[in-house]
All heavy atoms as a GROMACS GRO file, in nm:
protein
  622
    1MET      N    1   0.086  -0.118  -0.005
    1MET     CA    2  -0.002   0.004  -0.007
    1MET      C    3   0.095   0.122  -0.001
    1MET      O    4   0.187   0.137   0.074
    1MET     CB    5  -0.094  -0.008   0.119
    1MET     CG    6  -0.181   0.105   0.121
    1MET     SD    7  -0.310   0.135   0.249
    1MET     CE    8  -0.325  -0.017   0.344
    2SER      N    9   0.057   0.215  -0.087
    2SER     CA   10   0.135   0.336  -0.091
    2SER      C   11   0.094   0.433   0.010
    2SER      O   12  -0.009   0.421   0.074
    2SER     CB   13   0.123   0.405  -0.242
    2SER     OG   14   0.004   0.449  -0.246
    3ASN      N   15   0.166   0.540   0.020
    3ASN     CA   16   0.141   0.641   0.117
    3ASN      C   17   0.014   0.721   0.071
    3ASN      O   18  -0.069   0.751   0.175
    3ASN     CB   19   0.258   0.747   0.107
    3ASN     CG   20   0.247   0.858   0.227
    3ASN    OD1   21   0.182   0.818   0.336
    3ASN    ND2   22   0.301   0.975   0.206
    4GLN      N   23  -0.015   0.724  -0.049
    4GLN     CA   24  -0.135   0.797  -0.084
    4GLN      C   25  -0.258   0.715  -0.052
    4GLN      O   26  -0.367   0.764  -0.008
    4GLN     CB   27  -0.137   0.809  -0.254
    4GLN     CG   28  -0.230   0.922  -0.295
    4GLN     CD   29  -0.211   0.945  -0.440
    4GLN    OE1   30  -0.151   0.859  -0.519
    4GLN    NE2   31  -0.238   1.064  -0.493
    5ASP      N   32  -0.260   0.581  -0.056
    5ASP     CA   33  -0.362   0.496  -0.026
    5ASP      C   34  -0.390   0.508   0.125
    5ASP      O   35  -0.490   0.505   0.175
    5ASP     CB   36  -0.331   0.352  -0.052
    5ASP     CG   37  -0.335   0.318  -0.206
    5ASP    OD1   38  -0.402   0.390  -0.285
    5ASP    OD2   39  -0.275   0.217  -0.245
    6SER      N   40  -0.293   0.512   0.203
    6SER     CA   41  -0.292   0.526   0.355
    6SER      C   42  -0.366   0.653   0.380
    6SER      O   43  -0.416   0.660   0.504
    6SER     CB   44  -0.175   0.507   0.416
    6SER     OG   45  -0.080   0.611   0.393
    7ILE      N   46  -0.364   0.763   0.300
    7ILE     CA   47  -0.432   0.889   0.327
    7ILE      C   48  -0.573   0.886   0.288
    7ILE      O   49  -0.668   0.933   0.358
    7ILE     CB   50  -0.350   1.000   0.266
    7ILE    CG1   51  -0.220   1.019   0.325
    7ILE    CG2   52  -0.432   1.134   0.279
    7ILE    CD1   53  -0.128   1.122   0.262
    8ILE      N   54  -0.595   0.819   0.166
    8ILE     CA   55  -0.730   0.822   0.107
    8ILE      C   56  -0.831   0.738   0.173
    8ILE      O   57  -0.947   0.772   0.211
    8ILE     CB   58  -0.717   0.786  -0.040
    8ILE    CG1   59  -0.636   0.892  -0.116
    8ILE    CG2   60  -0.853   0.757  -0.106
    8ILE    CD1   61  -0.611   0.861  -0.258
    9LEU      N   62  -0.792   0.616   0.216
    9LEU     CA   63  -0.871   0.518   0.290
    9LEU      C   64  -0.946   0.571   0.401
    9LEU      O   65  -1.069   0.558   0.427
    9LEU     CB   66  -0.806   0.386   0.311
    9LEU     CG   67  -0.783   0.302   0.181
    9LEU    CD1   68  -0.699   0.176   0.220
    9LEU    CD2   69  -0.918   0.261   0.104
   10PRO      N   70  -0.867   0.634   0.495
   10PRO     CA   71  -0.932   0.689   0.630
   10PRO      C   72  -1.048   0.802   0.581
   10PRO      O   73  -1.145   0.823   0.640
   10PRO     CB   74  -0.821   0.734   0.704
   10PRO     CG   75  -0.699   0.664   0.658
   10PRO     CD   76  -0.724   0.640   0.519
   11MET      N   77  -1.010   0.869   0.480
   11MET     CA   78  -1.090   0.988   0.438
   11MET      C   79  -1.220   0.932   0.382
   11MET      O   80  -1.332   0.977   0.406
   11MET     CB   81  -1.028   1.067   0.335
   11MET     CG   82  -0.908   1.149   0.379
   11MET     SD   83  -0.826   1.244   0.254
   11MET     CE   84  -0.803   1.392   0.317
   12LEU      N   85  -1.201   0.824   0.297
   12LEU     CA   86  -1.330   0.762   0.248
   12LEU      C   87  -1.417   0.694   0.354
   12LEU      O   88  -1.544   0.705   0.347
   12LEU     CB   89  -1.275   0.652   0.141
   12LEU     CG   90  -1.221   0.707   0.012
   12LEU    CD1   91  -1.184   0.590  -0.074
   12LEU    CD2   92  -1.330   0.789  -0.065
   13ARG      N   93  -1.350   0.639   0.460
   13ARG     CA   94  -1.430   0.578   0.576
   13ARG      C   95  -1.506   0.689   0.640
   13ARG      O   96  -1.620   0.676   0.689
   13ARG     CB   97  -1.333   0.499   0.663
   13ARG     CG   98  -1.288   0.378   0.605
   13ARG     CD   99  -1.199   0.290   0.701
   13ARG     NE  100  -1.152   0.182   0.639
   13ARG     CZ  101  -1.023   0.148   0.612
   13ARG    NH1  102  -0.922   0.234   0.636
   13ARG    NH2  103  -0.982   0.044   0.555
   14GLU      N  104  -1.431   0.804   0.663
   14GLU     CA  105  -1.501   0.908   0.733
   14GLU      C  106  -1.622   0.970   0.657
   14GLU      O  107  -1.721   0.996   0.707
   14GLU     CB  108  -1.400   1.023   0.750
   14GLU     CG  109  -1.453   1.149   0.831
   14GLU     CD  110  -1.351   1.242   0.867
   14GLU    OE1  111  -1.225   1.215   0.855
   14GLU    OE2  112  -1.393   1.359   0.907
   15ILE      N  113  -1.599   0.979   0.518
   15ILE     CA  114  -1.712   1.026   0.430
   15ILE      C  115  -1.817   0.921   0.443
   15ILE      O  116  -1.953   0.962   0.449
   15ILE     CB  117  -1.667   1.042   0.279
   15ILE    CG1  118  -1.567   1.164   0.271
   15ILE    CG2  119  -1.774   1.052   0.185
   15ILE    CD1  120  -1.498   1.171   0.146
   16ARG      N  121  -1.803   0.802   0.440
   16ARG     CA  122  -1.908   0.684   0.455
   16ARG      C  123  -1.982   0.707   0.588
   16ARG      O  124  -2.102   0.696   0.589
   16ARG     CB  125  -1.839   0.552   0.447
   16ARG     CG  126  -1.946   0.435   0.456
   16ARG     CD  127  -1.891   0.307   0.459
   16ARG     NE  128  -1.818   0.267   0.342
   16ARG     CZ  129  -1.724   0.179   0.333
   16ARG    NH1  130  -1.706   0.100   0.440
   16ARG    NH2  131  -1.665   0.146   0.224
   17GLY      N  132  -1.897   0.736   0.692
   17GLY     CA  133  -1.974   0.753   0.824
   17GLY      C  134  -2.060   0.881   0.834
   17GLY      O  135  -2.170   0.879   0.870
   18VAL      N  136  -2.011   0.991   0.757
   18VAL     CA  137  -2.087   1.100   0.751
   18VAL      C  138  -2.220   1.084   0.672
   18VAL      O  139  -2.317   1.128   0.708
   18VAL     CB  140  -2.010   1.226   0.683
   18VAL    CG1  141  -2.095   1.348   0.657
   18VAL    CG2  142  -1.895   1.265   0.786
   19LEU      N  143  -2.208   1.013   0.558
   19LEU     CA  144  -2.324   0.983   0.476
   19LEU      C  145  -2.413   0.890   0.546
   19LEU      O  146  -2.543   0.911   0.537
   19LEU     CB  147  -2.278   0.909   0.344
   19LEU     CG  148  -2.205   1.000   0.242
   19LEU    CD1  149  -2.159   0.922   0.123
   19LEU    CD2  150  -2.296   1.107   0.202
   20GLN      N  151  -2.368   0.807   0.625
   20GLN     CA  152  -2.465   0.708   0.702
   20GLN      C  153  -2.542   0.800   0.805
   20GLN      O  154  -2.654   0.787   0.823
   20GLN     CB  155  -2.380   0.614   0.774
   20GLN     CG  156  -2.473   0.512   0.851
   20GLN     CD  157  -2.391   0.394   0.912
   20GLN    OE1  158  -2.271   0.388   0.890
   20GLN    NE2  159  -2.457   0.309   0.981
   21THR      N  160  -2.466   0.881   0.872
   21THR     CA  161  -2.529   0.976   0.976
   21THR      C  162  -2.637   1.063   0.907
   21THR      O  163  -2.747   1.082   0.964
   21THR     CB  164  -2.422   1.070   1.045
   21THR    OG1  165  -2.327   0.974   1.114
   21THR    CG2  166  -2.494   1.157   1.147
   22HIS      N  167  -2.610   1.122   0.791
   22HIS     CA  168  -2.709   1.203   0.718
   22HIS      C  169  -2.817   1.129   0.671
   22HIS      O  170  -2.933   1.170   0.683
   22HIS     CB  171  -2.641   1.272   0.600
   22HIS     CG  172  -2.538   1.380   0.644
   22HIS    ND1  173  -2.465   1.455   0.551
   22HIS    CD2  174  -2.513   1.444   0.762
   22HIS    CE1  175  -2.394   1.545   0.610
   22HIS    NE2  176  -2.426   1.538   0.738
   23GLY      N  177  -2.803   0.994   0.637
   23GLY     CA  178  -2.906   0.914   0.598
   23GLY      C  179  -3.002   0.886   0.706
   23GLY      O  180  -3.117   0.886   0.698
   24GLU      N  181  -2.956   0.860   0.837
   24GLU     CA  182  -3.027   0.836   0.948
   24GLU      C  183  -3.110   0.964   0.985
   24GLU      O  184  -3.229   0.955   1.014
   24GLU     CB  185  -2.946   0.791   1.064
   24GLU     CG  186  -2.881   0.663   1.044
   24GLU     CD  187  -2.773   0.634   1.148
   24GLU    OE1  188  -2.746   0.720   1.236
   24GLU    OE2  189  -2.713   0.519   1.149
   25LEU      N  190  -3.047   1.077   0.974
   25LEU     CA  191  -3.121   1.210   1.006
   25LEU      C  192  -3.230   1.231   0.905
   25LEU      O  193  -3.335   1.279   0.943
   25LEU     CB  194  -3.014   1.318   1.010
   25LEU     CG  195  -2.920   1.336   1.118
   25LEU    CD1  196  -2.808   1.437   1.095
   25LEU    CD2  197  -2.982   1.354   1.255
   26LEU      N  198  -3.202   1.207   0.783
   26LEU     CA  199  -3.296   1.224   0.680
   26LEU      C  200  -3.428   1.139   0.696
   26LEU      O  201  -3.545   1.180   0.700
   26LEU     CB  202  -3.246   1.193   0.541
   26LEU     CG  203  -3.338   1.208   0.426
   26LEU    CD1  204  -3.391   1.346   0.416
   26LEU    CD2  205  -3.255   1.178   0.294
   27ARG      N  206  -3.405   1.007   0.744
   27ARG     CA  207  -3.513   0.920   0.777
   27ARG      C  208  -3.592   0.971   0.887
   27ARG      O  209  -3.722   0.969   0.889
   27ARG     CB  210  -3.457   0.786   0.794
   27ARG     CG  211  -3.430   0.703   0.680
   27ARG     CD  212  -3.406   0.547   0.710
   27ARG     NE  213  -3.274   0.532   0.781
   27ARG     CZ  214  -3.152   0.540   0.710
   27ARG    NH1  215  -3.149   0.547   0.584
   27ARG    NH2  216  -3.041   0.526   0.780
   28GLU      N  217  -3.520   1.018   0.989
   28GLU     CA  218  -3.585   1.088   1.108
   28GLU      C  219  -3.666   1.209   1.071
   28GLU      O  220  -3.785   1.219   1.105
   28GLU     CB  221  -3.490   1.120   1.219
   28GLU     CG  222  -3.553   1.179   1.335
   28GLU     CD  223  -3.453   1.230   1.442
   28GLU    OE1  224  -3.339   1.184   1.432
   28GLU    OE2  225  -3.491   1.314   1.521
   29LEU      N  226  -3.612   1.288   0.986
   29LEU     CA  227  -3.690   1.410   0.946
   29LEU      C  228  -3.815   1.378   0.860
   29LEU      O  229  -3.912   1.437   0.877
   29LEU     CB  230  -3.590   1.501   0.862
   29LEU     CG  231  -3.484   1.579   0.947
   29LEU    CD1  232  -3.401   1.658   0.856
   29LEU    CD2  233  -3.556   1.679   1.051
   30ARG      N  234  -3.794   1.275   0.775
   30ARG     CA  235  -3.908   1.230   0.683
   30ARG      C  236  -4.029   1.186   0.780
   30ARG      O  237  -4.137   1.206   0.756
   30ARG     CB  238  -3.864   1.122   0.594
   30ARG     CG  239  -3.781   1.180   0.475
   30ARG     CD  240  -3.735   1.085   0.378
   30ARG     NE  241  -3.836   1.044   0.305
   30ARG     CZ  242  -3.827   0.949   0.211
   30ARG    NH1  243  -3.718   0.878   0.184
   30ARG    NH2  244  -3.936   0.905   0.133
   31ALA      N  245  -3.985   1.101   0.877
   31ALA     CA  246  -4.093   1.056   0.976
   31ALA      C  247  -4.159   1.171   1.043
   31ALA      O  248  -4.295   1.178   1.062
   31ALA     CB  249  -4.029   0.953   1.071
   32ARG      N  250  -4.090   1.272   1.088
   32ARG     CA  251  -4.144   1.379   1.154
   32ARG      C  252  -4.239   1.460   1.073
   32ARG      O  253  -4.337   1.507   1.110
   32ARG     CB  254  -4.032   1.458   1.226
   32ARG     CG  255  -3.956   1.383   1.336
   32ARG     CD  256  -3.829   1.473   1.387
   32ARG     NE  257  -3.878   1.581   1.461
   32ARG     CZ  258  -3.793   1.663   1.517
   32ARG    NH1  259  -3.665   1.656   1.499
   32ARG    NH2  260  -3.835   1.771   1.576
   33VAL      N  261  -4.186   1.489   0.944
   33VAL     CA  262  -4.269   1.567   0.856
   33VAL      C  263  -4.398   1.488   0.828
   33VAL      O  264  -4.511   1.549   0.815
   33VAL     CB  265  -4.184   1.604   0.723
   33VAL    CG1  266  -4.288   1.649   0.618
   33VAL    CG2  267  -4.080   1.696   0.761
   34SER      N  268  -4.390   1.361   0.811
   34SER     CA  269  -4.502   1.279   0.782
   34SER      C  270  -4.610   1.292   0.897
   34SER      O  271  -4.733   1.312   0.879
   34SER     CB  272  -4.472   1.134   0.759
   34SER     OG  273  -4.574   1.059   0.731
   35HIS      N  274  -4.550   1.300   1.012
   35HIS     CA  275  -4.639   1.298   1.133
   35HIS      C  276  -4.706   1.441   1.148
   35HIS      O  277  -4.823   1.457   1.173
   35HIS     CB  278  -4.561   1.273   1.270
   35HIS     CG  279  -4.630   1.290   1.387
   35HIS    ND1  280  -4.724   1.186   1.434
   35HIS    CD2  281  -4.634   1.381   1.490
   35HIS    CE1  282  -4.776   1.236   1.542
   35HIS    NE2  283  -4.721   1.345   1.577
   36LEU      N  284  -4.630   1.539   1.111
   36LEU     CA  285  -4.689   1.666   1.113
   36LEU      C  286  -4.794   1.693   0.997
   36LEU      O  287  -4.894   1.764   1.018
   36LEU     CB  288  -4.580   1.786   1.087
   36LEU     CG  289  -4.486   1.804   1.200
   36LEU    CD1  290  -4.367   1.898   1.152
   36LEU    CD2  291  -4.558   1.866   1.328
   37GLU      N  292  -4.771   1.635   0.888
   37GLU     CA  293  -4.875   1.637   0.771
   37GLU      C  294  -4.999   1.572   0.826
   37GLU      O  295  -5.115   1.627   0.798
   37GLU     CB  296  -4.824   1.565   0.648
   37GLU     CG  297  -4.712   1.646   0.580
   37GLU     CD  298  -4.661   1.575   0.460
   37GLU    OE1  299  -4.663   1.449   0.454
   37GLU    OE2  300  -4.603   1.638   0.370
   38HIS      N  301  -4.996   1.450   0.886
   38HIS     CA  302  -5.103   1.380   0.947
   38HIS      C  303  -5.171   1.480   1.039
   38HIS      O  304  -5.304   1.493   1.039
   38HIS     CB  305  -5.061   1.256   1.009
   38HIS     CG  306  -5.176   1.183   1.066
   38HIS    ND1  307  -5.276   1.115   0.993
   38HIS    CD2  308  -5.209   1.169   1.194
   38HIS    CE1  309  -5.373   1.070   1.070
   38HIS    NE2  310  -5.321   1.083   1.186
   39GLN      N  311  -5.107   1.535   1.141
   39GLN     CA  312  -5.158   1.619   1.234
   39GLN      C  313  -5.230   1.739   1.173
   39GLN      O  314  -5.349   1.777   1.214
   39GLN     CB  315  -5.059   1.678   1.330
   39GLN     CG  316  -5.020   1.575   1.441
   39GLN     CD  317  -4.919   1.648   1.530
   39GLN    OE1  318  -4.840   1.723   1.498
   39GLN    NE2  319  -4.929   1.590   1.664
   40GLY      N  320  -5.177   1.794   1.073
   40GLY     CA  321  -5.233   1.915   0.988
   40GLY      C  322  -5.361   1.865   0.934
   40GLY      O  323  -5.464   1.938   0.936
   41ALA      N  324  -5.364   1.754   0.864
   41ALA     CA  325  -5.488   1.707   0.796
   41ALA      C  326  -5.597   1.678   0.894
   41ALA      O  327  -5.711   1.721   0.874
   41ALA     CB  328  -5.455   1.579   0.717
   42THR      N  329  -5.564   1.629   1.012
   42THR     CA  330  -5.655   1.603   1.122
   42THR      C  331  -5.714   1.735   1.175
   42THR      O  332  -5.837   1.753   1.182
   42THR     CB  333  -5.599   1.523   1.230
   42THR    OG1  334  -5.537   1.406   1.177
   42THR    CG2  335  -5.691   1.498   1.335
   43SER      N  336  -5.640   1.832   1.196
   43SER     CA  337  -5.673   1.967   1.237
   43SER      C  338  -5.778   2.027   1.136
   43SER      O  339  -5.866   2.091   1.173
   43SER     CB  340  -5.558   2.057   1.262
   43SER     OG  341  -5.476   2.008   1.365
   44PHE      N  342  -5.738   2.027   1.007
   44PHE     CA  343  -5.826   2.080   0.911
   44PHE      C  344  -5.956   2.008   0.891
   44PHE      O  345  -6.057   2.081   0.890
   44PHE     CB  346  -5.759   2.072   0.773
   44PHE     CG  347  -5.658   2.187   0.760
   44PHE    CD1  348  -5.529   2.141   0.709
   44PHE    CD2  349  -5.685   2.319   0.774
   44PHE    CE1  350  -5.422   2.237   0.688
   44PHE    CE2  351  -5.577   2.407   0.751
   44PHE     CZ  352  -5.459   2.376   0.713
   45ALA      N  353  -5.956   1.874   0.914
   45ALA     CA  354  -6.091   1.807   0.914
   45ALA      C  355  -6.164   1.854   1.044
   45ALA      O  356  -6.289   1.878   1.022
   45ALA     CB  357  -6.073   1.666   0.917
   46LYS      N  358  -6.114   1.868   1.148
   46LYS     CA  359  -6.184   1.913   1.272
   46LYS      C  360  -6.244   2.050   1.249
   46LYS      O  361  -6.347   2.076   1.296
   46LYS     CB  362  -6.087   1.916   1.396
   46LYS     CG  363  -6.049   1.778   1.452
   46LYS     CD  364  -5.970   1.783   1.565
   46LYS     CE  365  -5.930   1.645   1.625
   46LYS     NZ  366  -5.837   1.651   1.734
   47MET      N  367  -6.158   2.146   1.186
   47MET     CA  368  -6.205   2.275   1.172
   47MET      C  369  -6.322   2.290   1.066
   47MET      O  370  -6.421   2.360   1.087
   47MET     CB  371  -6.089   2.372   1.106
   47MET     CG  372  -5.990   2.416   1.219
   47MET     SD  373  -5.874   2.531   1.158
   47MET     CE  374  -5.783   2.439   1.047
   48ASP      N  375  -6.323   2.190   0.972
   48ASP     CA  376  -6.431   2.188   0.876
   48ASP      C  377  -6.552   2.135   0.951
   48ASP      O  378  -6.669   2.196   0.919
   48ASP     CB  379  -6.398   2.084   0.769
   48ASP     CG  380  -6.296   2.141   0.674
   48ASP    OD1  381  -6.278   2.268   0.664
   48ASP    OD2  382  -6.249   2.073   0.589
   49ARG      N  383  -6.545   2.036   1.038
   49ARG     CA  384  -6.667   1.994   1.115
   49ARG      C  385  -6.716   2.108   1.206
   49ARG      O  386  -6.839   2.125   1.217
   49ARG     CB  387  -6.634   1.866   1.203
   49ARG     CG  388  -6.614   1.751   1.109
   49ARG     CD  389  -6.612   1.621   1.188
   49ARG     NE  390  -6.518   1.616   1.300
   49ARG     CZ  391  -6.391   1.566   1.281
   49ARG    NH1  392  -6.346   1.523   1.167
   49ARG    NH2  393  -6.315   1.571   1.382
   50ILE      N  394  -6.630   2.173   1.266
   50ILE     CA  395  -6.673   2.281   1.358
   50ILE      C  396  -6.742   2.395   1.277
   50ILE      O  397  -6.848   2.453   1.312
   50ILE     CB  398  -6.552   2.344   1.432
   50ILE    CG1  399  -6.500   2.245   1.541
   50ILE    CG2  400  -6.578   2.478   1.492
   50ILE    CD1  401  -6.369   2.287   1.605
   51GLU      N  402  -6.690   2.431   1.154
   51GLU     CA  403  -6.755   2.535   1.077
   51GLU      C  404  -6.893   2.484   1.033
   51GLU      O  405  -6.988   2.553   1.028
   51GLU     CB  406  -6.658   2.550   0.942
   51GLU     CG  407  -6.713   2.657   0.847
   51GLU     CD  408  -6.620   2.689   0.747
   51GLU    OE1  409  -6.508   2.650   0.741
   51GLU    OE2  410  -6.679   2.747   0.638
   52ASP      N  411  -6.908   2.345   0.993
   52ASP     CA  412  -7.037   2.295   0.964
   52ASP      C  413  -7.146   2.305   1.074
   52ASP      O  414  -7.249   2.357   1.062
   52ASP     CB  415  -7.030   2.153   0.913
   52ASP     CG  416  -6.960   2.136   0.772
   52ASP    OD1  417  -6.941   2.235   0.704
   52ASP    OD2  418  -6.907   2.013   0.754
   53ARG      N  419  -7.091   2.282   1.191
   53ARG     CA  420  -7.170   2.292   1.310
   53ARG      C  421  -7.213   2.430   1.340
   53ARG      O  422  -7.332   2.460   1.374
   53ARG     CB  423  -7.108   2.229   1.444
   53ARG     CG  424  -7.084   2.085   1.429
   53ARG     CD  425  -7.004   2.025   1.542
   53ARG     NE  426  -7.097   2.036   1.664
   53ARG     CZ  427  -7.054   2.023   1.784
   53ARG    NH1  428  -6.924   1.993   1.807
   53ARG    NH2  429  -7.127   2.021   1.884
   54LEU      N  430  -7.117   2.519   1.325
   54LEU     CA  431  -7.152   2.661   1.345
   54LEU      C  432  -7.258   2.715   1.247
   54LEU      O  433  -7.339   2.788   1.283
   54LEU     CB  434  -7.021   2.749   1.338
   54LEU     CG  435  -7.031   2.886   1.362
   54LEU    CD1  436  -7.093   2.916   1.496
   54LEU    CD2  437  -6.898   2.959   1.345
   55ASP      N  438  -7.230   2.668   1.120
   55ASP     CA  439  -7.332   2.720   1.020
   55ASP      C  440  -7.476   2.657   1.054
   55ASP      O  441  -7.573   2.733   1.042
   55ASP     CB  442  -7.306   2.666   0.875
   55ASP     CG  443  -7.181   2.728   0.828
   55ASP    OD1  444  -7.140   2.841   0.870
   55ASP    OD2  445  -7.121   2.669   0.729
   56ARG      N  446  -7.480   2.531   1.109
   56ARG     CA  447  -7.614   2.474   1.141
   56ARG      C  448  -7.679   2.557   1.259
   56ARG      O  449  -7.794   2.595   1.263
   56ARG     CB  450  -7.608   2.332   1.182
   56ARG     CG  451  -7.583   2.251   1.055
   56ARG     CD  452  -7.617   2.087   1.086
   56ARG     NE  453  -7.546   2.050   1.199
   56ARG     CZ  454  -7.423   1.983   1.194
   56ARG    NH1  455  -7.356   1.982   1.081
   56ARG    NH2  456  -7.357   1.939   1.302
   57ILE      N  457  -7.589   2.590   1.357
   57ILE     CA  458  -7.628   2.666   1.481
   57ILE      C  459  -7.689   2.805   1.433
   57ILE      O  460  -7.792   2.851   1.477
   57ILE     CB  461  -7.515   2.679   1.578
   57ILE    CG1  462  -7.491   2.544   1.639
   57ILE    CG2  463  -7.568   2.781   1.684
   57ILE    CD1  464  -7.368   2.541   1.723
   58GLU      N  465  -7.611   2.870   1.339
   58GLU     CA  466  -7.651   2.999   1.307
   58GLU      C  467  -7.780   2.988   1.223
   58GLU      O  468  -7.865   3.074   1.252
   58GLU     CB  469  -7.548   3.062   1.208
   58GLU     CG  470  -7.420   3.114   1.284
   58GLU     CD  471  -7.317   3.156   1.193
   58GLU    OE1  472  -7.313   3.126   1.063
   58GLU    OE2  473  -7.219   3.233   1.240
   59ARG      N  474  -7.807   2.902   1.146
   59ARG     CA  475  -7.938   2.876   1.080
   59ARG      C  476  -8.056   2.860   1.180
   59ARG      O  477  -8.161   2.911   1.159
   59ARG     CB  478  -7.935   2.767   0.965
   59ARG     CG  479  -7.858   2.812   0.846
   59ARG     CD  480  -7.877   2.706   0.739
   59ARG     NE  481  -7.846   2.563   0.774
   59ARG     CZ  482  -7.718   2.513   0.758
   59ARG    NH1  483  -7.625   2.585   0.706
   59ARG    NH2  484  -7.714   2.382   0.794
   60ARG      N  485  -8.027   2.768   1.276
   60ARG     CA  486  -8.133   2.738   1.366
   60ARG      C  487  -8.168   2.867   1.451
   60ARG      O  488  -8.282   2.885   1.497
   60ARG     CB  489  -8.083   2.633   1.470
   60ARG     CG  490  -8.084   2.490   1.412
   60ARG     CD  491  -8.041   2.398   1.505
   60ARG     NE  492  -8.020   2.254   1.436
   60ARG     CZ  493  -7.961   2.154   1.488
   60ARG    NH1  494  -7.902   2.170   1.608
   60ARG    NH2  495  -7.949   2.043   1.420
   61LEU      N  496  -8.060   2.939   1.486
   61LEU     CA  497  -8.087   3.068   1.573
   61LEU      C  498  -8.137   3.185   1.464
   61LEU      O  499  -8.161   3.294   1.522
   61LEU     CB  500  -7.967   3.106   1.636
   61LEU     CG  501  -7.926   3.008   1.755
   61LEU    CD1  502  -7.783   3.053   1.814
   61LEU    CD2  503  -8.028   3.003   1.851
   62GLU      N  504  -8.147   3.154   1.345
   62GLU     CA  505  -8.183   3.250   1.246
   62GLU      C  506  -8.085   3.373   1.247
   62GLU      O  507  -8.137   3.481   1.229
   62GLU     CB  508  -8.343   3.294   1.255
   62GLU     CG  509  -8.430   3.170   1.242
   62GLU     CD  510  -8.573   3.210   1.263
   62GLU    OE1  511  -8.594   3.328   1.309
   62GLU    OE2  512  -8.664   3.128   1.244
   63ILE      N  513  -7.967   3.356   1.275
   63ILE     CA  514  -7.864   3.456   1.267
   63ILE      C  515  -7.832   3.465   1.114
   63ILE      O  516  -7.786   3.592   1.075
   63ILE     CB  517  -7.740   3.419   1.352
   63ILE    CG1  518  -7.783   3.398   1.498
   63ILE    CG2  519  -7.624   3.508   1.332
   63ILE    CD1  520  -7.661   3.352   1.578
   64VAL      N  521  -7.835   3.376   1.039
   64VAL     CA  522  -7.806   3.385   0.897
   64VAL      C  523  -7.923   3.327   0.819
   64VAL      O  524  -7.996   3.235   0.853
   64VAL     CB  525  -7.676   3.290   0.859
   64VAL    CG1  526  -7.654   3.291   0.716
   64VAL    CG2  527  -7.564   3.333   0.938
   65GLU      N  528  -7.954   3.388   0.704
   65GLU     CA  529  -8.065   3.349   0.633
   65GLU      C  530  -8.036   3.206   0.575
   65GLU      O  531  -7.924   3.191   0.523
   65GLU     CB  532  -8.101   3.451   0.517
   65GLU     CG  533  -8.138   3.577   0.559
   65GLU     CD  534  -8.162   3.684   0.448
   65GLU    OE1  535  -8.192   3.634   0.335
   65GLU    OE2  536  -8.155   3.803   0.472
   66PRO      N  537  -8.134   3.121   0.562
   66PRO     CA  538  -8.116   3.002   0.498
   66PRO      C  539  -8.073   3.013   0.354
   66PRO      O  540  -8.136   3.076   0.272
   66PRO     CB  541  -8.246   2.929   0.518
   66PRO     CG  542  -8.329   2.996   0.616
   66PRO     CD  543  -8.274   3.136   0.614
   67GLY      N  544  -7.979   2.927   0.310
   67GLY     CA  545  -7.937   2.921   0.167
   67GLY      C  546  -7.845   3.027   0.137
   67GLY      O  547  -7.802   3.046   0.022
   68VAL      N  548  -7.809   3.124   0.239
   68VAL     CA  549  -7.715   3.231   0.197
   68VAL      C  550  -7.584   3.199   0.277
   68VAL      O  551  -7.591   3.179   0.386
   68VAL     CB  552  -7.770   3.363   0.252
   68VAL    CG1  553  -7.674   3.477   0.220
   68VAL    CG2  554  -7.907   3.399   0.169
   69SER      N  555  -7.485   3.202   0.190
   69SER     CA  556  -7.354   3.177   0.262
   69SER      C  557  -7.306   3.306   0.325
   69SER      O  558  -7.354   3.416   0.297
   69SER     CB  559  -7.246   3.130   0.169
   69SER     OG  560  -7.219   3.226   0.064
   70GLU      N  561  -7.213   3.291   0.419
   70GLU     CA  562  -7.166   3.407   0.484
   70GLU      C  563  -7.108   3.524   0.405
   70GLU      O  564  -7.124   3.638   0.423
   70GLU     CB  565  -7.047   3.367   0.581
   70GLU     CG  566  -7.007   3.473   0.680
   70GLU     CD  567  -6.889   3.417   0.774
   70GLU    OE1  568  -6.928   3.316   0.845
   70GLU    OE2  569  -6.803   3.479   0.787
   71GLY      N  570  -7.037   3.485   0.296
   71GLY     CA  571  -6.988   3.587   0.198
   71GLY      C  572  -7.091   3.663   0.119
   71GLY      O  573  -7.077   3.764   0.069
   72ASP      N  574  -7.201   3.593   0.098
   72ASP     CA  575  -7.317   3.650   0.008
   72ASP      C  576  -7.420   3.730   0.106
   72ASP      O  577  -7.508   3.776   0.046
   72ASP     CB  578  -7.398   3.536  -0.055
   72ASP     CG  579  -7.296   3.460  -0.152
   72ASP    OD1  580  -7.206   3.525  -0.203
   72ASP    OD2  581  -7.339   3.338  -0.175
   73GLN      N  582  -7.397   3.722   0.224
   73GLN     CA  583  -7.493   3.785   0.303
   73GLN      C  584  -7.500   3.939   0.298
   73GLN      O  585  -7.391   4.008   0.290
   73GLN     CB  586  -7.459   3.756   0.460
   73GLN     CG  587  -7.575   3.786   0.556
   73GLN     CD  588  -7.538   3.748   0.695
   73GLN    OE1  589  -7.418   3.698   0.727
   73GLN    NE2  590  -7.634   3.734   0.784
   74PRO      N  591  -7.617   4.004   0.285
   74PRO     CA  592  -7.623   4.147   0.275
   74PRO      C  593  -7.566   4.223   0.395
   74PRO      O  594  -7.580   4.163   0.510
   74PRO     CB  595  -7.769   4.180   0.244
   74PRO     CG  596  -7.844   4.067   0.300
   74PRO     CD  597  -7.740   3.942   0.288
   75PRO      N  598  -7.505   4.341   0.380
   75PRO     CA  599  -7.460   4.408   0.504
   75PRO      C  600  -7.578   4.443   0.606
   75PRO      O  601  -7.699   4.461   0.553
   75PRO     CB  602  -7.409   4.529   0.451
   75PRO     CG  603  -7.461   4.555   0.312
   75PRO     CD  604  -7.500   4.421   0.266
   76PRO      N  605  -7.560   4.447   0.718
   76PRO     CA  606  -7.661   4.476   0.830
   76PRO      C  607  -7.714   4.630   0.798
   76PRO      O  608  -7.637   4.717   0.760
   76PRO     CB  609  -7.598   4.472   0.962
   76PRO     CG  610  -7.440   4.462   0.940
   76PRO     CD  611  -7.428   4.430   0.789
   77ARG      N  612  -7.838   4.647   0.831
   77ARG     CA  613  -7.901   4.784   0.819
   77ARG      C  614  -7.905   4.858   0.943
   77ARG      O  615  -7.912   4.828   1.050
   77ARG     CB  616  -8.039   4.758   0.764
   77ARG     CG  617  -8.046   4.687   0.632
   77ARG     CD  618  -8.183   4.676   0.590
   77ARG     NE  619  -8.198   4.575   0.491
   77ARG     CZ  620  -8.294   4.559   0.407
   77ARG    NH1  621  -8.402   4.627   0.423
   77ARG    NH2  622  -8.291   4.472   0.317
   0.00000   0.00000   0.00000
């Protein structure tokens, strides 16, 4: 083995170790992002259900005219 080989091999081993560490970190980050996406989707679904319930409550209390969405409602007099 030449002197050059004795310098290059440890460097390649170090690079391999760094790549392995980065791979592990990337897998962890992907799992965390996936979890956050799931939580976000669940939160949006809950907000949609709350909005539907609020719309029904407003119609029952006659706060909003039936068949009129909030954006189409005429201004108060």
